[in-house]
N, C-alpha and C positions, 0 to 999 in steps of 0.2 A: 316674456316675463309672467303673463297670466297663466300660460301653460305650465311653467315651472311651479307656480303657486298651487295649481290644481293637483299636479303630480305629488308635490310635497304634502299637501293636505290628505291626499289619498293614502300616502305612506303612513302618515301619522294616525289616520283613522284605522288603517289595517293593524297597526301596532296596538291600538286601543280596543280592537275587536275581542280579545280574550275576556275583558270585563263584561262585555255584552253576552258573550258565549256562556259565561258562568250563570247568567240570569235567564238563559233559555228555558222556556216553559213557565216562567214566572212573570207576572206583570212588573214593570219597572216604571216609576214616575220619571218624567223628564228631568226634574231636579236631581234625582238620584243618578240618572244616566249622566248628566253633566258633571256631577261630583266624581263619578267613576272616571270619566274622561280627564278631568282636571288632575286627579290623583295619578293617572297614568302619565299625563303630560309632565307633571312635576317630577315623576320618577325618571323621565327621559331627559329633562332639562337639568342636567347635573351641575351646571354653573349658575343656575337660578337667575338667569337674566331675562326670563319671560319669553324666550324664543328657543327653538330647538335647531341645532345646526346639523349638517350632514353627519359630522363625526358623532354627535350625540345619538342620532337615529341609528347609525351603524353600530354603536356600542350597545344600544338597547336591543337591536336585532340579535346581536351576538349573545347577549345575556338570555334572551328568549330562546335562541337556538340551543344554548347550553342547558337551559332548564328542560327543554323538550327532550334533548338527548338523554339527560339524566333520568327523566321519567320513563322514557322508552327502555333504557338500559335496565332500570329497576324492574319494569314489567317483564322483560325478557329473562332476567335472572330469576325472578319469582316463578315464571313458567318453567324454566329449566329445573329449578329445585323441585317443583311439583312433579315433573317427569322422572327425575333422578330418585327413584324410590329406595334404592339401596344406599344413597347418600355417599357415593364414592367419587363424586365430582365428574363422572363420565356418564354419558348417555348411551346405553346399549341399545341394540336393535329391539330387543324384547321390551325394554322400558318405553321406547318410542312407540312401538306397535301397540302396547297396552293403552296408550292414550287415545287411540282411535275410537270414536264413538261406535256403539253397537249398531248394526244394520238391522232394521226392523221392517216388516211388511206393513203396509198401510191398510190392508184388507185381511181379515182373518179367513181361514179356510172355510168356516161356516158361512161367512158373508159371501165369499166367492161362490160356494155351492148354491146358496140361496139365489144369487144373481144369475147364475148360468143354468141351473136346473129348472128349465121352464115347464117341464111336465111333472115336477115335484115327486120324482120317484127315488130321490136320494142319491142319484148318480148323474154324471154329466156325460152325455153321448158326444160323439165327434161332431154331430150336427149342432148340438147346443153350444159346444165349445167354439165352433166356427162362427156362429150366427152374429154376435156383436161386431166382430172384426170384418166379416163380409159386408155387413150393413155399412160400416165406415168406408170400406173399399168401394162399394157401389155408389156411395154419396160423393166420393172424390172423383170417380170415373164419370166425369161430366157428360161425355159423348156416348157412354155406355157401350164402348167397344171391347171391354174386358181387359183393357190396359190402362194403368195409371201412368201418365207421362209426367215428367218434371214440371211442366207447365200446369197441369191439373193439380199436382201436389202443392205447388206454390199458390194457386188460386184458392185452395182449401185452407190456406194459412201457413202451410209449410211446417206445421207443428203437430199435425194429426198423426197419431201412432197407428200403424198398420201392423200390429203384433198382438199376440194373445194377452190382451189386457182387459180386465173386466170393466164394463161400462155400466153405470147405474141405469135402471129403467125409468 
């Protein structure tokens, strides 16, 4: 019986969570929190007997699911309308592809040149180009045998890039 009460209370509190979620980021007084819980409880207790039954909880869950579905449907429809630029009710490949965000570099050519051009002659030699990544390779190659094994790569964190990527000095 005690376990059923705990499970029931957990279900009721889960149903009451949206009231608290709306307050996220804002301070809420205990009295206001209780008022929100009581308002939610009274909305679930449709026969107003001071208790919520399984059927009332199920009905409240169904209402919440329907409201969530309606909100999701609206968001999806709004997104579709935004992509459907010619307003024909169909989404062409061109319209869909136009929604893709632009791909940008994180480092400008000037920044890359400045980082790689160690002798400051305005050009990057093959040695200057290799140097940052060879330093990374050498750091990962723990036993310095000229081969990076999967174990050494994992020991380095498994995220280190061994590719021509500029590293800040």
